[in-house]
PyMOL Python script that loads the backbone (N, CA, C, O; Angstrom):
from pymol import cmd

cmd.read_pdbstr("""\
ATOM      1  N   MET A   1      81.442 -13.887 244.815  1.00  0.00           N
ATOM      2  CA  MET A   1      81.580 -13.631 243.617  1.00  0.00           C
ATOM      3  C   MET A   1      82.404 -12.573 243.837  1.00  0.00           C
ATOM      4  O   MET A   1      82.802 -12.021 244.863  1.00  0.00           O
ATOM      5  N   SER A   2      82.699 -12.287 241.931  1.00  0.00           N
ATOM      6  CA  SER A   2      83.519 -10.702 241.718  1.00  0.00           C
ATOM      7  C   SER A   2      82.506  -9.790 241.280  1.00  0.00           C
ATOM      8  O   SER A   2      81.862 -10.101 240.278  1.00  0.00           O
ATOM      9  N   SER A   3      82.284  -8.811 241.816  1.00  0.00           N
ATOM     10  CA  SER A   3      81.312  -7.504 241.433  1.00  0.00           C
ATOM     11  C   SER A   3      81.250  -7.925 239.743  1.00  0.00           C
ATOM     12  O   SER A   3      80.222  -8.263 239.157  1.00  0.00           O
ATOM     13  N   ASN A   4      82.739  -7.801 239.078  1.00  0.00           N
ATOM     14  CA  ASN A   4      82.795  -7.642 237.561  1.00  0.00           C
ATOM     15  C   ASN A   4      81.886  -8.882 237.390  1.00  0.00           C
ATOM     16  O   ASN A   4      80.758  -8.390 237.348  1.00  0.00           O
ATOM     17  N   LEU A   5      81.747 -10.417 237.250  1.00  0.00           N
ATOM     18  CA  LEU A   5      81.925 -11.730 237.005  1.00  0.00           C
ATOM     19  C   LEU A   5      79.492 -11.132 236.777  1.00  0.00           C
ATOM     20  O   LEU A   5      78.720 -11.163 235.818  1.00  0.00           O
ATOM     21  N   LEU A   6      79.334 -10.710 238.305  1.00  0.00           N
ATOM     22  CA  LEU A   6      78.031 -10.199 238.597  1.00  0.00           C
ATOM     23  C   LEU A   6      77.124  -9.576 237.621  1.00  0.00           C
ATOM     24  O   LEU A   6      76.087  -9.942 237.067  1.00  0.00           O
ATOM     25  N   ASN A   7      78.383  -7.742 237.570  1.00  0.00           N
ATOM     26  CA  ASN A   7      77.772  -6.993 236.531  1.00  0.00           C
ATOM     27  C   ASN A   7      77.490  -7.064 235.087  1.00  0.00           C
ATOM     28  O   ASN A   7      76.592  -6.581 234.397  1.00  0.00           O
ATOM     29  N   ILE A   8      79.010  -8.164 234.701  1.00  0.00           N
ATOM     30  CA  ILE A   8      78.681  -9.143 233.232  1.00  0.00           C
ATOM     31  C   ILE A   8      77.123  -9.745 232.696  1.00  0.00           C
ATOM     32  O   ILE A   8      76.409  -9.708 231.694  1.00  0.00           O
ATOM     33  N   ILE A   9      77.133 -10.550 234.656  1.00  0.00           N
ATOM     34  CA  ILE A   9      75.925 -11.598 233.939  1.00  0.00           C
ATOM     35  C   ILE A   9      74.692 -10.552 233.785  1.00  0.00           C
ATOM     36  O   ILE A   9      74.170 -10.266 232.707  1.00  0.00           O
ATOM     37  N   ALA A  10      74.223  -9.894 235.381  1.00  0.00           N
ATOM     38  CA  ALA A  10      73.146  -9.498 235.029  1.00  0.00           C
ATOM     39  C   ALA A  10      73.025  -8.333 234.148  1.00  0.00           C
ATOM     40  O   ALA A  10      71.900  -7.841 234.060  1.00  0.00           O
ATOM     41  N   ASN A  11      74.107  -7.737 233.394  1.00  0.00           N
ATOM     42  CA  ASN A  11      73.718  -6.583 232.016  1.00  0.00           C
ATOM     43  C   ASN A  11      73.130  -7.469 231.018  1.00  0.00           C
ATOM     44  O   ASN A  11      72.140  -7.222 230.330  1.00  0.00           O
ATOM     45  N   VAL A  12      74.038  -8.818 231.006  1.00  0.00           N
ATOM     46  CA  VAL A  12      73.315  -9.473 229.690  1.00  0.00           C
ATOM     47  C   VAL A  12      72.381 -10.292 229.877  1.00  0.00           C
ATOM     48  O   VAL A  12      71.901 -10.800 228.864  1.00  0.00           O
ATOM     49  N   LYS A  13      71.705 -10.768 231.499  1.00  0.00           N
ATOM     50  CA  LYS A  13      70.442 -11.538 231.004  1.00  0.00           C
ATOM     51  C   LYS A  13      69.761 -10.239 231.541  1.00  0.00           C
ATOM     52  O   LYS A  13      68.554 -10.476 231.600  1.00  0.00           O
ATOM     53  N   GLU A  14      69.991  -9.122 231.905  1.00  0.00           N
ATOM     54  CA  GLU A  14      69.105  -8.370 232.002  1.00  0.00           C
ATOM     55  C   GLU A  14      68.031  -7.880 233.445  1.00  0.00           C
ATOM     56  O   GLU A  14      67.035  -7.158 233.478  1.00  0.00           O
ATOM     57  N   VAL A  15      69.017  -8.907 234.919  1.00  0.00           N
ATOM     58  CA  VAL A  15      68.403  -8.649 236.070  1.00  0.00           C
ATOM     59  C   VAL A  15      68.773  -7.681 236.715  1.00  0.00           C
ATOM     60  O   VAL A  15      69.317  -6.778 236.078  1.00  0.00           O
ATOM     61  N   GLN A  16      68.643  -7.559 237.888  1.00  0.00           N
ATOM     62  CA  GLN A  16      68.916  -7.193 239.145  1.00  0.00           C
ATOM     63  C   GLN A  16      70.829  -8.094 239.372  1.00  0.00           C
ATOM     64  O   GLN A  16      71.125  -9.187 238.889  1.00  0.00           O
ATOM     65  N   VAL A  17      71.769  -7.201 240.208  1.00  0.00           N
ATOM     66  CA  VAL A  17      72.618  -8.726 240.805  1.00  0.00           C
ATOM     67  C   VAL A  17      72.221  -9.328 241.720  1.00  0.00           C
ATOM     68  O   VAL A  17      72.663 -10.448 241.976  1.00  0.00           O
ATOM     69  N   LYS A  18      71.138  -8.647 242.559  1.00  0.00           N
ATOM     70  CA  LYS A  18      71.071  -9.064 243.529  1.00  0.00           C
ATOM     71  C   LYS A  18      69.939 -10.033 243.516  1.00  0.00           C
ATOM     72  O   LYS A  18      69.316 -10.388 244.516  1.00  0.00           O
ATOM     73  N   GLU A  19      69.669 -10.538 241.952  1.00  0.00           N
ATOM     74  CA  GLU A  19      68.656 -11.738 241.888  1.00  0.00           C
ATOM     75  C   GLU A  19      69.071 -12.833 241.357  1.00  0.00           C
ATOM     76  O   GLU A  19      68.356 -13.770 240.999  1.00  0.00           O
ATOM     77  N   ILE A  20      71.124 -12.705 241.228  1.00  0.00           N
ATOM     78  CA  ILE A  20      71.706 -13.637 240.705  1.00  0.00           C
ATOM     79  C   ILE A  20      72.680 -14.549 242.183  1.00  0.00           C
ATOM     80  O   ILE A  20      73.181 -13.806 243.026  1.00  0.00           O
ATOM     81  N   ASP A  21      72.813 -15.725 242.314  1.00  0.00           N
ATOM     82  CA  ASP A  21      73.648 -16.281 242.908  1.00  0.00           C
ATOM     83  C   ASP A  21      73.980 -18.257 242.759  1.00  0.00           C
ATOM     84  O   ASP A  21      73.376 -19.256 242.365  1.00  0.00           O
ATOM     85  N   ASP A  22      74.966 -17.991 243.204  1.00  0.00           N
ATOM     86  CA  ASP A  22      76.161 -19.438 242.435  1.00  0.00           C
ATOM     87  C   ASP A  22      74.842 -21.103 241.920  1.00  0.00           C
ATOM     88  O   ASP A  22      75.010 -22.152 241.298  1.00  0.00           O
ATOM     89  N   GLU A  23      73.727 -20.490 242.587  1.00  0.00           N
ATOM     90  CA  GLU A  23      72.571 -21.470 242.269  1.00  0.00           C
ATOM     91  C   GLU A  23      72.054 -20.990 240.998  1.00  0.00           C
ATOM     92  O   GLU A  23      72.233 -21.900 240.189  1.00  0.00           O
ATOM     93  N   SER A  24      71.511 -20.015 240.447  1.00  0.00           N
ATOM     94  CA  SER A  24      71.179 -18.994 239.235  1.00  0.00           C
ATOM     95  C   SER A  24      70.970 -19.688 237.744  1.00  0.00           C
ATOM     96  O   SER A  24      71.686 -19.352 236.801  1.00  0.00           O
ATOM     97  N   GLY A  25      70.052 -20.563 237.628  1.00  0.00           N
ATOM     98  CA  GLY A  25      70.616 -20.570 235.721  1.00  0.00           C
ATOM     99  C   GLY A  25      69.553 -20.899 235.273  1.00  0.00           C
ATOM    100  O   GLY A  25      68.742 -21.031 236.190  1.00  0.00           O
ATOM    101  N   PRO A  26      69.159 -21.091 234.357  1.00  0.00           N
ATOM    102  CA  PRO A  26      68.084 -20.895 233.330  1.00  0.00           C
ATOM    103  C   PRO A  26      66.472 -20.927 234.106  1.00  0.00           C
ATOM    104  O   PRO A  26      65.488 -20.197 233.991  1.00  0.00           O
ATOM    105  N   GLU A  27      66.685 -21.814 234.703  1.00  0.00           N
ATOM    106  CA  GLU A  27      65.376 -21.944 235.304  1.00  0.00           C
ATOM    107  C   GLU A  27      64.524 -21.000 236.077  1.00  0.00           C
ATOM    108  O   GLU A  27      63.322 -20.837 236.288  1.00  0.00           O
ATOM    109  N   ASP A  28      66.159 -20.198 236.558  1.00  0.00           N
ATOM    110  CA  ASP A  28      65.541 -19.152 237.556  1.00  0.00           C
ATOM    111  C   ASP A  28      65.312 -18.390 237.062  1.00  0.00           C
ATOM    112  O   ASP A  28      64.203 -17.905 237.281  1.00  0.00           O
ATOM    113  N   ILE A  29      66.365 -17.632 235.861  1.00  0.00           N
ATOM    114  CA  ILE A  29      66.244 -16.435 235.202  1.00  0.00           C
ATOM    115  C   ILE A  29      65.839 -16.486 234.178  1.00  0.00           C
ATOM    116  O   ILE A  29      66.642 -17.001 233.400  1.00  0.00           O
ATOM    117  N   GLU A  30      64.643 -16.099 233.608  1.00  0.00           N
ATOM    118  CA  GLU A  30      63.834 -15.791 233.128  1.00  0.00           C
ATOM    119  C   GLU A  30      64.005 -15.376 231.331  1.00  0.00           C
ATOM    120  O   GLU A  30      63.282 -15.590 230.358  1.00  0.00           O
ATOM    121  N   ASN A  31      65.135 -14.797 231.487  1.00  0.00           N
ATOM    122  CA  ASN A  31      65.878 -13.983 229.960  1.00  0.00           C
ATOM    123  C   ASN A  31      67.212 -14.993 230.034  1.00  0.00           C
ATOM    124  O   ASN A  31      68.313 -14.504 229.778  1.00  0.00           O
ATOM    125  N   TRP A  32      67.108 -16.292 230.357  1.00  0.00           N
ATOM    126  CA  TRP A  32      68.071 -16.983 230.020  1.00  0.00           C
ATOM    127  C   TRP A  32      68.165 -17.737 229.168  1.00  0.00           C
ATOM    128  O   TRP A  32      68.067 -18.957 229.302  1.00  0.00           O
ATOM    129  N   ASP A  33      68.439 -16.950 227.806  1.00  0.00           N
ATOM    130  CA  ASP A  33      68.269 -17.977 226.501  1.00  0.00           C
ATOM    131  C   ASP A  33      69.016 -18.706 226.003  1.00  0.00           C
ATOM    132  O   ASP A  33      70.193 -18.483 226.287  1.00  0.00           O
ATOM    133  N   SER A  34      68.810 -19.582 225.302  1.00  0.00           N
ATOM    134  CA  SER A  34      70.074 -19.843 224.252  1.00  0.00           C
ATOM    135  C   SER A  34      71.319 -18.666 223.563  1.00  0.00           C
ATOM    136  O   SER A  34      72.547 -18.742 223.527  1.00  0.00           O
ATOM    137  N   PHE A  35      70.426 -17.676 223.104  1.00  0.00           N
ATOM    138  CA  PHE A  35      70.969 -17.210 222.624  1.00  0.00           C
ATOM    139  C   PHE A  35      71.710 -15.467 223.595  1.00  0.00           C
ATOM    140  O   PHE A  35      72.612 -14.667 223.351  1.00  0.00           O
ATOM    141  N   LYS A  36      70.845 -15.605 224.506  1.00  0.00           N
ATOM    142  CA  LYS A  36      71.919 -14.558 225.930  1.00  0.00           C
ATOM    143  C   LYS A  36      72.927 -16.032 226.301  1.00  0.00           C
ATOM    144  O   LYS A  36      74.123 -15.773 226.169  1.00  0.00           O
ATOM    145  N   GLY A  37      72.786 -16.767 226.517  1.00  0.00           N
ATOM    146  CA  GLY A  37      74.091 -17.709 227.247  1.00  0.00           C
ATOM    147  C   GLY A  37      75.014 -17.348 225.901  1.00  0.00           C
ATOM    148  O   GLY A  37      76.050 -16.846 226.337  1.00  0.00           O
ATOM    149  N   LEU A  38      75.058 -17.401 224.428  1.00  0.00           N
ATOM    150  CA  LEU A  38      75.856 -17.216 223.598  1.00  0.00           C
ATOM    151  C   LEU A  38      77.001 -15.631 223.435  1.00  0.00           C
ATOM    152  O   LEU A  38      78.115 -15.577 222.914  1.00  0.00           O
ATOM    153  N   ILE A  39      76.201 -14.512 224.090  1.00  0.00           N
ATOM    154  CA  ILE A  39      76.212 -13.229 224.216  1.00  0.00           C
ATOM    155  C   ILE A  39      77.420 -13.147 225.603  1.00  0.00           C
ATOM    156  O   ILE A  39      78.471 -12.520 225.737  1.00  0.00           O
ATOM    157  N   LEU A  40      76.812 -13.920 226.321  1.00  0.00           N
ATOM    158  CA  LEU A  40      77.009 -13.806 227.941  1.00  0.00           C
ATOM    159  C   LEU A  40      78.383 -14.522 227.488  1.00  0.00           C
ATOM    160  O   LEU A  40      79.288 -13.693 227.583  1.00  0.00           O
ATOM    161  N   PHE A  41      78.954 -16.007 226.940  1.00  0.00           N
ATOM    162  CA  PHE A  41      79.970 -16.482 227.600  1.00  0.00           C
ATOM    163  C   PHE A  41      80.838 -15.290 226.002  1.00  0.00           C
ATOM    164  O   PHE A  41      82.063 -15.389 226.058  1.00  0.00           O
ATOM    165  N   ASP A  42      80.482 -14.598 225.125  1.00  0.00           N
ATOM    166  CA  ASP A  42      81.464 -14.112 224.394  1.00  0.00           C
ATOM    167  C   ASP A  42      82.296 -12.339 225.761  1.00  0.00           C
ATOM    168  O   ASP A  42      83.455 -11.980 225.973  1.00  0.00           O
ATOM    169  N   GLU A  43      80.911 -11.787 226.292  1.00  0.00           N
ATOM    170  CA  GLU A  43      81.620 -11.098 227.215  1.00  0.00           C
ATOM    171  C   GLU A  43      82.772 -11.443 227.904  1.00  0.00           C
ATOM    172  O   GLU A  43      83.918 -10.994 227.924  1.00  0.00           O
ATOM    173  N   LEU A  44      81.820 -12.935 228.826  1.00  0.00           N
ATOM    174  CA  LEU A  44      83.067 -12.966 229.392  1.00  0.00           C
ATOM    175  C   LEU A  44      84.806 -13.526 228.834  1.00  0.00           C
ATOM    176  O   LEU A  44      85.898 -13.188 229.291  1.00  0.00           O
ATOM    177  N   GLU A  45      84.542 -14.286 227.931  1.00  0.00           N
ATOM    178  CA  GLU A  45      85.557 -14.229 226.724  1.00  0.00           C
ATOM    179  C   GLU A  45      86.848 -12.976 227.129  1.00  0.00           C
ATOM    180  O   GLU A  45      87.985 -12.781 227.557  1.00  0.00           O
ATOM    181  N   SER A  46      85.320 -12.249 226.475  1.00  0.00           N
ATOM    182  CA  SER A  46      86.425 -10.809 226.545  1.00  0.00           C
ATOM    183  C   SER A  46      87.063 -10.348 227.516  1.00  0.00           C
ATOM    184  O   SER A  46      88.248 -10.016 227.504  1.00  0.00           O
ATOM    185  N   LYS A  47      86.106 -10.285 228.666  1.00  0.00           N
ATOM    186  CA  LYS A  47      86.319  -9.351 229.571  1.00  0.00           C
ATOM    187  C   LYS A  47      87.809  -9.710 230.596  1.00  0.00           C
ATOM    188  O   LYS A  47      88.685  -9.015 231.112  1.00  0.00           O
ATOM    189  N   PHE A  48      87.478 -11.288 230.527  1.00  0.00           N
ATOM    190  CA  PHE A  48      88.762 -12.389 231.066  1.00  0.00           C
ATOM    191  C   PHE A  48      89.686 -13.393 230.682  1.00  0.00           C
ATOM    192  O   PHE A  48      90.183 -14.464 231.032  1.00  0.00           O
ATOM    193  N   ASN A  49      89.670 -11.908 229.154  1.00  0.00           N
ATOM    194  CA  ASN A  49      90.732 -13.105 228.491  1.00  0.00           C
ATOM    195  C   ASN A  49      90.538 -14.823 228.544  1.00  0.00           C
ATOM    196  O   ASN A  49      91.392 -15.626 228.919  1.00  0.00           O
ATOM    197  N   VAL A  50      89.777 -14.989 228.274  1.00  0.00           N
ATOM    198  CA  VAL A  50      90.043 -16.569 228.266  1.00  0.00           C
ATOM    199  C   VAL A  50      88.870 -17.164 227.035  1.00  0.00           C
ATOM    200  O   VAL A  50      87.883 -16.518 226.684  1.00  0.00           O
ATOM    201  N   LYS A  51      89.198 -18.344 226.577  1.00  0.00           N
ATOM    202  CA  LYS A  51      88.553 -19.377 225.319  1.00  0.00           C
ATOM    203  C   LYS A  51      87.937 -20.511 226.205  1.00  0.00           C
ATOM    204  O   LYS A  51      88.631 -21.301 226.844  1.00  0.00           O
ATOM    205  N   PHE A  52      86.301 -20.518 226.181  1.00  0.00           N
ATOM    206  CA  PHE A  52      85.921 -21.043 226.226  1.00  0.00           C
ATOM    207  C   PHE A  52      85.879 -22.581 225.014  1.00  0.00           C
ATOM    208  O   PHE A  52      86.128 -22.447 223.816  1.00  0.00           O
ATOM    209  N   THR A  53      85.511 -23.966 225.666  1.00  0.00           N
ATOM    210  CA  THR A  53      85.005 -24.954 224.330  1.00  0.00           C
ATOM    211  C   THR A  53      83.889 -24.979 224.486  1.00  0.00           C
ATOM    212  O   THR A  53      83.144 -24.305 225.198  1.00  0.00           O
ATOM    213  N   LEU A  54      83.600 -26.369 223.310  1.00  0.00           N
ATOM    214  CA  LEU A  54      81.865 -26.384 223.087  1.00  0.00           C
ATOM    215  C   LEU A  54      81.972 -26.700 224.491  1.00  0.00           C
ATOM    216  O   LEU A  54      81.276 -26.137 225.335  1.00  0.00           O
ATOM    217  N   ASN A  55      83.006 -27.773 224.819  1.00  0.00           N
ATOM    218  CA  ASN A  55      82.334 -28.996 226.233  1.00  0.00           C
ATOM    219  C   ASN A  55      82.349 -28.289 227.349  1.00  0.00           C
ATOM    220  O   ASN A  55      81.934 -28.767 228.405  1.00  0.00           O
ATOM    221  N   GLU A  56      82.983 -26.671 227.220  1.00  0.00           N
ATOM    222  CA  GLU A  56      82.829 -26.669 228.721  1.00  0.00           C
ATOM    223  C   GLU A  56      80.959 -25.504 228.680  1.00  0.00           C
ATOM    224  O   GLU A  56      80.219 -25.367 229.653  1.00  0.00           O
ATOM    225  N   LEU A  57      80.712 -24.862 227.185  1.00  0.00           N
ATOM    226  CA  LEU A  57      79.773 -23.843 227.424  1.00  0.00           C
ATOM    227  C   LEU A  57      78.553 -25.801 227.373  1.00  0.00           C
ATOM    228  O   LEU A  57      77.479 -25.484 227.884  1.00  0.00           O
ATOM    229  N   LEU A  58      78.517 -26.695 227.144  1.00  0.00           N
ATOM    230  CA  LEU A  58      77.294 -27.625 227.518  1.00  0.00           C
ATOM    231  C   LEU A  58      77.484 -27.897 228.979  1.00  0.00           C
ATOM    232  O   LEU A  58      76.552 -28.386 229.618  1.00  0.00           O
ATOM    233  N   THR A  59      78.567 -27.629 229.520  1.00  0.00           N
ATOM    234  CA  THR A  59      78.169 -28.075 231.052  1.00  0.00           C
ATOM    235  C   THR A  59      77.837 -27.181 231.874  1.00  0.00           C
ATOM    236  O   THR A  59      78.248 -27.234 233.034  1.00  0.00           O
ATOM    237  N   VAL A  60      76.916 -26.045 231.380  1.00  0.00           N
ATOM    238  CA  VAL A  60      77.154 -24.985 232.212  1.00  0.00           C
ATOM    239  C   VAL A  60      75.581 -24.990 232.198  1.00  0.00           C
ATOM    240  O   VAL A  60      74.791 -24.716 231.295  1.00  0.00           O
ATOM    241  N   LYS A  61      75.336 -25.505 233.863  1.00  0.00           N
ATOM    242  CA  LYS A  61      73.769 -25.353 233.648  1.00  0.00           C
ATOM    243  C   LYS A  61      73.442 -23.998 235.343  1.00  0.00           C
ATOM    244  O   LYS A  61      72.454 -23.283 235.507  1.00  0.00           O
ATOM    245  N   LYS A  62      74.098 -24.065 235.832  1.00  0.00           N
ATOM    246  CA  LYS A  62      74.142 -22.778 236.874  1.00  0.00           C
ATOM    247  C   LYS A  62      75.780 -21.386 236.900  1.00  0.00           C
ATOM    248  O   LYS A  62      76.843 -21.474 236.285  1.00  0.00           O
ATOM    249  N   ILE A  63      75.315 -20.314 237.827  1.00  0.00           N
ATOM    250  CA  ILE A  63      76.332 -19.711 237.750  1.00  0.00           C
ATOM    251  C   ILE A  63      77.661 -20.133 238.218  1.00  0.00           C
ATOM    252  O   ILE A  63      78.718 -19.680 237.778  1.00  0.00           O
ATOM    253  N   LYS A  64      77.529 -21.187 239.301  1.00  0.00           N
ATOM    254  CA  LYS A  64      78.762 -21.582 239.641  1.00  0.00           C
ATOM    255  C   LYS A  64      79.794 -22.243 238.888  1.00  0.00           C
ATOM    256  O   LYS A  64      80.988 -22.136 239.170  1.00  0.00           O
ATOM    257  N   ASP A  65      79.102 -23.294 237.413  1.00  0.00           N
ATOM    258  CA  ASP A  65      79.686 -24.055 236.750  1.00  0.00           C
ATOM    259  C   ASP A  65      80.753 -22.552 236.213  1.00  0.00           C
ATOM    260  O   ASP A  65      81.976 -22.424 236.280  1.00  0.00           O
ATOM    261  N   ILE A  66      80.081 -21.938 235.882  1.00  0.00           N
ATOM    262  CA  ILE A  66      80.888 -20.393 234.773  1.00  0.00           C
ATOM    263  C   ILE A  66      82.114 -19.654 235.545  1.00  0.00           C
ATOM    264  O   ILE A  66      83.097 -19.048 235.118  1.00  0.00           O
ATOM    265  N   LYS A  67      81.609 -19.982 236.983  1.00  0.00           N
ATOM    266  CA  LYS A  67      82.970 -19.950 237.917  1.00  0.00           C
ATOM    267  C   LYS A  67      84.209 -20.672 237.728  1.00  0.00           C
ATOM    268  O   LYS A  67      85.401 -20.439 237.529  1.00  0.00           O
ATOM    269  N   ARG A  68      83.311 -21.780 237.893  1.00  0.00           N
ATOM    270  CA  ARG A  68      84.222 -23.002 238.051  1.00  0.00           C
ATOM    271  C   ARG A  68      85.262 -23.175 236.625  1.00  0.00           C
ATOM    272  O   ARG A  68      86.451 -23.485 236.694  1.00  0.00           O
ATOM    273  N   ILE A  69      84.593 -22.928 235.491  1.00  0.00           N
ATOM    274  CA  ILE A  69      85.208 -22.596 234.241  1.00  0.00           C
ATOM    275  C   ILE A  69      86.443 -21.600 234.290  1.00  0.00           C
ATOM    276  O   ILE A  69      87.603 -21.734 233.900  1.00  0.00           O
ATOM    277  N   LEU A  70      86.000 -20.907 234.701  1.00  0.00           N
ATOM    278  CA  LEU A  70      86.626 -19.342 234.727  1.00  0.00           C
ATOM    279  C   LEU A  70      87.828 -19.438 235.285  1.00  0.00           C
ATOM    280  O   LEU A  70      88.831 -18.960 234.755  1.00  0.00           O
ATOM    281  N   SER A  71      87.840 -20.381 236.973  1.00  0.00           N
ATOM    282  CA  SER A  71      88.694 -20.928 237.620  1.00  0.00           C
ATOM    283  C   SER A  71      89.256 -21.829 236.881  1.00  0.00           C
ATOM    284  O   SER A  71      90.485 -21.870 236.940  1.00  0.00           O
ATOM    285  N   ILE A  72      88.709 -22.590 236.179  1.00  0.00           N
ATOM    286  CA  ILE A  72      90.224 -23.842 234.950  1.00  0.00           C
ATOM    287  C   ILE A  72      90.650 -23.327 234.327  1.00  0.00           C
ATOM    288  O   ILE A  72      91.417 -23.960 233.601  1.00  0.00           O
ATOM    289  N   HIS A  73      90.531 -21.682 234.047  1.00  0.00           N
ATOM    290  CA  HIS A  73      91.425 -20.674 232.962  1.00  0.00           C
ATOM    291  C   HIS A  73      92.050 -20.012 233.919  1.00  0.00           C
ATOM    292  O   HIS A  73      93.091 -19.516 233.485  1.00  0.00           O
ATOM    293  N   GLY A  74      91.860 -19.794 235.027  1.00  0.00           N
ATOM    294  CA  GLY A  74      93.026 -19.006 235.005  1.00  0.00           C
ATOM    295  C   GLY A  74      92.702 -17.491 235.727  1.00  0.00           C
ATOM    296  O   GLY A  74      93.601 -16.821 236.234  1.00  0.00           O
ATOM    297  N   ALA A  75      91.715 -17.191 235.702  1.00  0.00           N
ATOM    298  CA  ALA A  75      90.867 -16.214 235.599  1.00  0.00           C
ATOM    299  C   ALA A  75      90.626 -16.095 236.962  1.00  0.00           C
ATOM    300  O   ALA A  75      90.283 -16.947 237.781  1.00  0.00           O
ATOM    301  N   SER A  76      90.923 -14.565 237.117  1.00  0.00           N
ATOM    302  CA  SER A  76      90.681 -14.321 238.691  1.00  0.00           C
ATOM    303  C   SER A  76      89.700 -13.856 238.980  1.00  0.00           C
ATOM    304  O   SER A  76      89.674 -12.678 238.625  1.00  0.00           O
ATOM    305  N   ILE A  77      88.539 -14.267 239.622  1.00  0.00           N
ATOM    306  CA  ILE A  77      86.634 -13.753 239.647  1.00  0.00           C
ATOM    307  C   ILE A  77      86.775 -13.623 240.940  1.00  0.00           C
ATOM    308  O   ILE A  77      85.636 -13.225 241.183  1.00  0.00           O
ATOM    309  N   ASP A  78      87.395 -13.658 242.148  1.00  0.00           N
ATOM    310  CA  ASP A  78      87.033 -13.077 243.553  1.00  0.00           C
ATOM    311  C   ASP A  78      87.605 -11.773 243.906  1.00  0.00           C
ATOM    312  O   ASP A  78      87.356 -11.265 244.999  1.00  0.00           O
TER     313      ASP A  78
END
""", "prot")
cmd.dss("prot")
cmd.show_as("cartoon", "prot")
cmd.util.cbc("prot")
cmd.orient("prot")
C-alpha cells in the first residue's frame, strides 16, 4: 500500500500507520466514524485527483475497498 495512502488514512483516523492494513475498517479503528469517513474521502479526492460517487462511498467497508475504488479511477497508489 502506498505510503501516501497510509499517511492520509492514519492522519484522518488519528492512528499509527502500523495499525492500518488492507483488512482494517470501522470495527478495527475506533476513530472511523461517518464524519471522519467523509473527511477521509475528501482528502483522498484532493490527493489523488478523483471524484467518488455516492455508491462507491457506500461500498467502503475496509481499506482494501478504498484501494479498489482508487484503482478504478486510475489513481496510482503503489
